[in-house]
N, C-alpha and C positions, 0 to 999 in steps of 0.2 A: 504493500500500500504506500509506504513512504517513498520507495523507489519510483513508483508510478507518478506520485505527486511531484517529486524532484524533476523527473524527466519532462513532465508537462510544463513545469515552470521554466525550465531551461529552453524548451522549444518555444514557449510563448515569448519570452524575453528576446531570444535570438531572432524570431520572426519579426518582432516589433523593431528591433534595432536594424535589421536588414532593410525593412521598409523605410525607416528613417534615413539610412545611408543612401538609398536610392532616391528618395524624395528630395533631400537637400542638394542633390547634384542634378536636378532636372534642368537647371539653367546653365549647366557646365558645357562649354567653357564660360566661366563667369565673365561679365562685362568688366574688363580690367580698368578701363577709363573711369567708369562710374564708381567702381570700388575705390580707386585712388581719390576721386573727387570727394566721396563720402569720408575717406580717411582725413583729408584736410579739414573737412567740416568738423569732425570729432576733435581734431587737434585745436581748432579755434575755440570750440566750446570748453575744452579742458583748460586752455590758456585763460579764458575769461573767469573760470572757476578756480584757478591756481591748482589744477590737478595734473598738469602735464609733466610728470616726473618719471616717465618710463625710461628715458635715456640715462638719467641720473641714477636710478635704481640699478640698472645693469652695470654701469661703470663702477659704482661704489662697491658692488659685490665682487666684480672681477678684480678690482684692485686689492680688496681684502684677501680674497682667496679664489684662485681659478678653480681649485677643486670644488669649492662650494657652488660655483656656477655650473660646473659639470654635473654635480649631484642634483641640483635643482632641475637641470635639463632632463635627466633620467627620471626624476620624480614627476615632471610634467608629462613625460611620454608614457610611463608605466604606472605611476602611483595612483592615478585616477581609477584605473581598472582594479588594482589591488584593494583600494579603499572601498569601492562599491561592492565588489564580490565578497570581501571579508565581512563587511557590515551586513550584507544580505544573508550570508550563511549564519551569522550569529543571531540575527533577528528571526530567521526561519526556525532555528532550533529553540530559542528561548521565548520569543514573542511573535506568534504567527500573525496576529492582527497588525502589529507594527510593521511586519514584513510586507503584508498586503498593501498597506498604505505607502510604504517606500516604493514598491513595484509600480503601483498606480501613478504615483507622483513622477517617477522616472519616465513612464510612458507619456504622461502629459507634457513634461518638459521637452521631450523629443518632438511631439506634435507642434507645440507652440514655437519651438526653436526652428524647425524646418520652414514654418510659415515666414518667420522674420528673415531667415537666410535668403529665401527666394525673393522677398520684397526689398531687402536692404543689404546688398552686397557691400562688404567693407574690407578694405585691404588692411592687414595687421601692420604694426610698426615696422616689422622686418622688411616689408615691401615698400615702405614709404621713403622716397628719396629725400636726402637732406637731414634725416634724423640721426644718422650715424650709429644705428643699432645693428649689432651682429646677430645673424641667424644661427643661434647655438644648436638648434635641432638639426639643421642641415650640416653644420660643421662636424657634428658627431656622427653623421650618417644615419640619423633616426627619422629622416623625412623620406617616405617612399613615394611621394607625389611626383617628383620630377621624372622618375623612371617607371611609373605605374600608369597603365592605361585602363585600369579597372574602373567600372562604373560605381563601385562602392568605396573608392578611395575618398578620403576626406576632402571637403571643399576648402581650398586655401583662402577663400575670401569670405568665409563664414566666421567672422571675428566677433560680431555682436549679435546676441549676447554670448558671453563666455559660458559654455556648458561645462567646461572644466571647473569653473568656480561654482556654478549652480549645483553641480553634483557633489562638490566638496562640502557645500553647505547642507546638502541632503544627507551626506554621511554624518555630519555633525549632529543633525536633528535625530538621526537614527541612534547615535551614541547617547544623546541626551534621553531618549526614550528608554534605553536600556538602564539608565541610572548608574549611580556610583561616581565618586569623585574622580577616579583615574580615567574612567571611560569618557566622562564629560571633558576632562582636560585633554585627552587624546583627540577627541573630536574637534575641540577648539583649535588645537595646535595644527591639526591636519588642514583645516580650511585656511588658517593663516599662512602655512607653508605653500599651499596651492596658490593663494593670492600673490605671494612673492614670486612664485615660479612662473605664472602666466605673464607677469610683467618682465622679469629678468630674462626670459627666453625670447622676448620681443614678439610674442604671439598675440598679445592682447593689450588694449589700453586700460586705463583705470576705469573709464566709463563702461567698458565691456563687463568688468566685474560687477559694477553697479547694476547694469542691465541684467546680468545673470541672477543677482539676488532678487530683483523685481520679478523676473521670470519664475523663480522658484516660489515666491510668495503668491503669485497668480495661480500657479499650478496647485499649491496647497489649498487655496480658496476653492478652486474647481473640485478638488478632492473632497472637501467638506460638502459641497453640493452633491457630488456623486454619492457619497456615503449616506447623505440625508434622504435622497430619492431612490436609493438602491432597492428597497422593498417594493416600491411602486413600479420601478422599471422591471424587476424580476417578475412581478405579477403580470404586467403587460406582456412580457416576453412569453410567459407560460400560456397565457390566453391565445396569443397569436400562434404559438407552436401547436396548441391543441386544435385550433381552427385549420391550420395547414394540414395536420395529420388527418382530420376528419374529411377535408376536401380530397386529399389523396386517396383515402379509403373509398369515398364515394365514386371517384373516377375509376379506380381499379374494379369496383363491383360492376359498374356499368360496362366496362371493357370486357370483363369476363362473361357477362350476359349477352354480349353482342354476338350474333351468329354470323360467322364469316362464310360466304358461299365457297364451295369447292369448284373453282373455275375449270379445273382439269376435267372433273366429272361432267360438268355441264357441256363442255366443248366436245367430249367424246361420248356423249350419251347415246348417239345413234351409231356408234361404231363398236366393233369387236376387235380386240387386240389379239393377234395370233402371230407368234414369232417376231414381235416387234413391229408389225405392220397393221394398219387399220383396215379392216375388211368390212364392207357394208353388208349388214345382214338383211334378211327379208323383212319388209315392213319398216325399213329405215326411213326416217324423215327426208333424207337426202336421196330421192329417186330421180333417175334421169328423165329428162323431158320426153314426151311421147314422140315428138318429131325426131329427136335424136335416136330413139329406140327403133323407129321405123326405118331410118336411114341405115342402121346397122343390119337389119334384116334384108334390105334390098341389095346389099353388097356381099358378093360371095367371097369367101376367104380362100386364098390360094392354098394348094396342097403343100407347097413348100413351107408354109407357115404353120402347118398343123404338126 
């Protein structure tokens, strides 16, 4: 029973993520010019809000320790999946209701994120000319996009909102639901490190993280609506399923009662099959015309043909 449930969950999440990976690349190749224009718009907004610190964060971490920058790059590439999968496993074992909420929120963030990516392509800081930021993911060979033609490869212009940060906050909320001082501390540190990682690797702006947090809050609000109306939705689904099954049973009954004529028997009703040939019997409906019969009597048959 447990194995079947785990298999079902893995298949469901895998199918949803595959659909998300395909949907967010429907506009691929993304409009590069529009993505860069939107990038300059984000930079202007951050400048007005005194939030344009992406280049400073990368430079200060690189000067303190290149190893720390490398570690943050690997954390950005791999840490998100480790955090999500680890939190999901713990919640699945200890708090099934919290796990279902996490899974549903994860799916909602993918749906909303794919819509924003299609409507608002945004070039990340590593693609913006003049910022002077290094693409640490590509430098370490962790970026498969330049050498991949797969339709499910990630969209390089899907910078806003940052799903990396939205899912890091989702991990933190899962840890908070588990309770305990150390788990809460680990969840908080996880999202803080992810925030630094998405900036230091030049993959996101500060506003991308803000948009990711807003996306998660909107998804959690929709989750509350989902949970509130779930009994009514399940009842409606059961009624519609029963109606469809009743309609299917009615159609099957009518089909089984329908008499299908045997066309072969009707066509050969006036013939007798002997040795694979149709021979006309006496009294057959297909009798030769009288004129044709008289013509045969008036013509003698040569002896050579007898």
